[in-house]
C-alpha positions in Angstrom: -24.8 2.2 31.8 -21.6 3.2 30.1 -22.4 5.0 26.8 -20.8 3.5 23.7 -17.9 5.5 22.3 -18.7 7.6 19.2 -17.7 6.0 16.0 -14.5 7.1 14.3 -14.3 8.7 10.9 -12.9 5.4 9.5 -15.9 3.5 11.0 -18.4 5.9 9.6 -16.8 5.7 6.1 -17.0 1.9 6.3 -20.6 2.1 7.3 -21.4 4.4 4.3 -19.6 2.1 1.9 -21.6 -0.9 3.1 -24.8 1.1 2.7 -23.9 1.9 -1.0 -22.8 5.5 -0.4 -19.5 5.7 -2.3 -19.6 9.0 -4.0 -20.5 12.6 -3.2 -23.0 14.5 -5.4 -22.2 18.0 -3.9 -19.1 19.9 -3.0 -20.4 20.7 0.6 -22.2 18.4 3.0 -25.9 19.2 3.6 -27.5 18.9 7.0 -31.0 17.7 6.0 -32.0 17.4 9.7 -31.5 21.1 10.5 -34.6 23.1 11.0 -35.6 25.1 8.0 -36.3 28.8 8.7 -39.8 29.9 7.9 -39.8 32.2 4.9 -40.4 35.8 5.6 -44.0 37.0 5.1 -44.7 38.3 1.7 -45.0 42.1 1.5 -48.6 43.4 1.4 -49.6 45.0 -1.9 -51.5 48.2 -1.7 -55.1 47.8 -2.9 -54.6 50.3 -5.7 -51.6 48.5 -7.2 -51.9 45.3 -9.2 -49.0 42.9 -8.6 -46.5 42.8 -11.3 -46.1 39.5 -13.2 -43.0 37.6 -12.3 -41.2 35.6 -15.0 -40.9 31.8 -14.4 -37.4 30.8 -13.3 -35.3 29.2 -16.0 -34.8 25.4 -15.8 -31.1 24.5 -15.7 -29.9 22.1 -18.4 -30.1 18.5 -17.2 -32.3 19.2 -14.2 -35.2 17.1 -15.5 -35.3 14.5 -18.2 -38.0 14.7 -20.9 -41.1 12.6 -20.8 -40.4 8.8 -21.2 -42.0 8.5 -24.6 -40.2 11.6 -25.9 -36.8 10.4 -24.5 -37.2 6.9 -26.0 -38.2 8.3 -29.4 -35.3 10.7 -29.3 -32.9 7.9 -28.4 -34.2 5.8 -31.3 -33.8 8.6 -33.8 -30.3 9.5 -32.6 -29.1 5.9 -32.6 -30.5 5.2 -36.1 -28.5 8.1 -37.6 -25.1 7.0 -36.2 -23.1 5.7 -39.1 -20.1 4.6 -37.0 -19.2 3.6 -33.4 -17.4 6.9 -33.0 -20.4 8.9 -34.1 -22.6 6.8 -31.8 -20.4 7.6 -28.8 -20.5 11.3 -29.6 -24.3 11.2 -29.8 -24.5 9.4 -26.5 -22.1 12.0 -24.9 -24.5 14.8 -26.0 -27.8 12.9 -25.2 -29.9 14.5 -22.5 -32.8 12.1 -22.3 -31.5 9.9 -19.5 -31.2 11.3 -16.0 -28.5 8.8 -15.1 -26.1 10.9 -17.2 -26.3 13.7 -14.7 -25.4 11.6 -11.6 -22.6 9.5 -13.3 -19.0 10.7 -13.6 -18.7 9.8 -17.3 -20.0 7.7 -20.1 -18.9 4.1 -20.1 -19.1 3.3 -23.8 -17.1 0.1 -24.5 -13.8 -1.7 -24.4 -12.0 -4.1 -26.6 -11.8 -4.6 -30.4 -14.6 -3.2 -32.5 -13.7 -5.8 -35.2 -14.0 -8.7 -32.8 -16.1 -11.7 -33.7 -17.6 -11.9 -30.1 -19.3 -9.2 -28.1 -20.1 -9.4 -24.3 -22.9 -7.2 -22.9 -23.6 -6.6 -19.2 -26.2 -4.5 -17.5 -24.6 -1.3 -16.2 -21.3 0.2 -15.0 -20.3 0.1 -11.3 -18.2 2.4 -9.2 -14.8 1.3 -10.7 -16.2 1.5 -14.3 -17.6 5.0 -13.6 -14.2 6.2 -12.4 -12.2 4.7 -15.3 -14.8 5.1 -18.1 -14.4 1.5 -19.2 -16.7 -1.5 -18.7 -15.8 -4.5 -16.4 -12.7 -3.1 -14.7 -13.5 -4.0 -11.1 -13.6 -7.4 -9.4 -16.2 -8.6 -11.9 -14.0 -7.4 -14.8 -11.0 -9.3 -13.5 -13.1 -12.5 -13.3 -14.4 -11.8 -16.8 -10.8 -11.5 -18.1 -10.0 -14.9 -16.6 -13.2 -16.4 -18.1 -12.5 -15.3 -21.6 -8.8 -16.0 -21.2 -9.7 -19.6 -20.5 -10.9 -20.0 -24.1 -8.1 -18.0 -25.7 -9.7 -14.6 -25.8 -8.7 -11.2 -24.3 -9.7 -7.6 -24.6 -7.9 -7.4 -27.9 -10.0 -10.1 -29.4 -13.4 -9.3 -27.8 -15.7 -6.3 -27.5 -17.4 -5.5 -24.2 -20.2 -3.1 -23.4 -23.3 -2.6 -21.2 -27.0 -2.0 -21.9 -26.8 1.1 -19.6 -23.8 3.3 -20.3 -24.1 5.4 -17.2 -23.7 4.2 -13.6 -26.9 4.3 -11.5 -26.4 6.0 -8.2 -25.2 3.6 -5.5 -25.2 0.8 -8.0 -29.0 0.5 -7.8 -30.9 -1.5 -10.4 -31.8 0.6 -13.4 -35.5 1.4 -13.8 -37.5 0.0 -16.8 -37.7 3.6 -18.1 -33.9 4.0 -18.0 -33.4 0.7 -19.7 -35.8 1.5 -22.5 -34.2 4.9 -23.1 -30.8 3.3 -23.4 -31.9 0.3 -25.4 -31.7 1.9 -28.9 -28.0 2.8 -28.2 -26.8 -0.7 -27.3 -28.9 -2.2 -30.2 -27.2 0.2 -32.6 -23.8 -0.6 -31.0 -24.4 -4.3 -31.6 -25.4 -3.6 -35.3 -22.2 -1.6 -35.9 -19.9 -4.2 -34.2 -21.7 -6.9 -36.1 -20.2 -9.9 -34.1 -20.7 -13.5 -35.0 -21.5 -14.3 -31.3 -23.3 -12.2 -28.8 -22.9 -13.1 -25.1 -25.4 -11.6 -22.7 -24.1 -11.5 -19.1 -26.7 -12.0 -16.4 -30.5 -11.8 -16.3 -31.1 -8.1 -17.0 -29.1 -7.9 -20.3 -30.5 -11.3 -21.4 -34.1 -10.3 -20.9 -33.6 -6.8 -22.4 -31.8 -7.9 -25.5 -33.3 -11.3 -26.2 -36.9 -10.4 -25.3 -37.4 -13.2 -22.8 -39.0 -13.2 -19.4 -37.3 -16.4 -18.3 -34.6 -16.2 -15.7 -30.9 -16.8 -16.3 -31.1 -20.3 -14.8 -33.3 -21.3 -17.6 -31.8 -19.3 -20.4 -28.1 -19.8 -19.8 -26.4 -22.2 -22.1 -29.2 -22.0 -24.7 -28.6 -20.4 -28.1 -30.9 -17.7 -29.2 -31.2 -15.7 -32.5 -30.6 -12.0 -32.2 -32.0 -10.1 -35.2 -30.3 -6.8 -36.2 -32.5 -6.3 -39.3 -29.5 -7.0 -41.5 -28.5 -10.4 -40.2 -29.1 -13.0 -37.5 -26.5 -13.2 -34.7 -26.1 -16.2 -32.5 -26.6 -15.2 -28.9 -25.8 -17.1 -25.7 -26.7 -16.0 -22.2 -24.5 -16.9 -19.3 -24.0 -15.8 -15.7 -22.7 -12.3 -14.9 -19.2 -12.4 -13.3 -20.6 -10.5 -10.2 -23.0 -13.4 -9.6 -20.2 -15.9 -9.9 -18.3 -14.0 -7.3 -21.2 -14.4 -4.9 -22.1 -18.0 -6.0 -18.8 -19.6 -7.1 -20.5 -23.1 -7.3 -22.0 -21.9 -10.6 -18.6 -21.5 -12.2 -18.9 -25.0 -13.5 -22.0 -24.1 -15.5 -20.3 -20.9 -16.8 -17.4 -23.0 -18.0 -19.7 -25.2 -20.0 -21.1 -22.0 -21.6 -17.6 -20.8 -22.4 -16.7 -24.1 -24.0 -19.9 -23.9 -26.2 -18.8 -20.3 -27.2 -15.3 -21.5 -28.1 -16.7 -24.3 -30.2 -18.8 -22.0 -32.3 -16.0 -19.5 -32.8 -13.7 -22.4 -33.9 -16.3 -23.7 -36.4 
């Protein structure tokens, strides 16, 4: 049998991208298949000598996140004390309770007009968002721009954010713990923007913010009440643009949702 030719560098990179490996977390590659040398034997201690106590190694900042209940309580307290969006962003920049912060490139806080009457909330940033530090700037973002443009909106008349402000490694699904830690921040962000209409994009943001277990097929197009404690905001779930890219046949239903949104804003 003729052996297959070794893959080229371009082919290997394409394979890694398909597998979700699109960023490096270390400066040098690590050969994890190499044999690990056995540690040298510990020196024998003379019977007459007692071993000296060794101080525990210091834990580097950011190596481990605090316990979930502590992190959630800390996030709630920090978010509650933020008087403005600028203060909230600064608090999130300095927050150490979510491990996603230490694998992401930067915080993805928001984009658009903080005075807008409508706010869109997705689940989490992707690769393009992590690079630029803005939500919805990749393929999904371009489709979202077309969607809101169809009802006379743009990023100057809308406000856009995510439940999770840091990109999960490899675009994996955020864990329930990560979602609960980040939840107080997006709740406070919604309170400070105080829109007339809140649009949840996709199933994760809908279930997280609107407290429902129903899937997006059942919730989309239905109006919900979102309570901030100070007022009730009308909320409408619809499909995430990424889902519409994979299933374009549902764009017709998304268009119905957009028309319902436009009708409320015009009223």
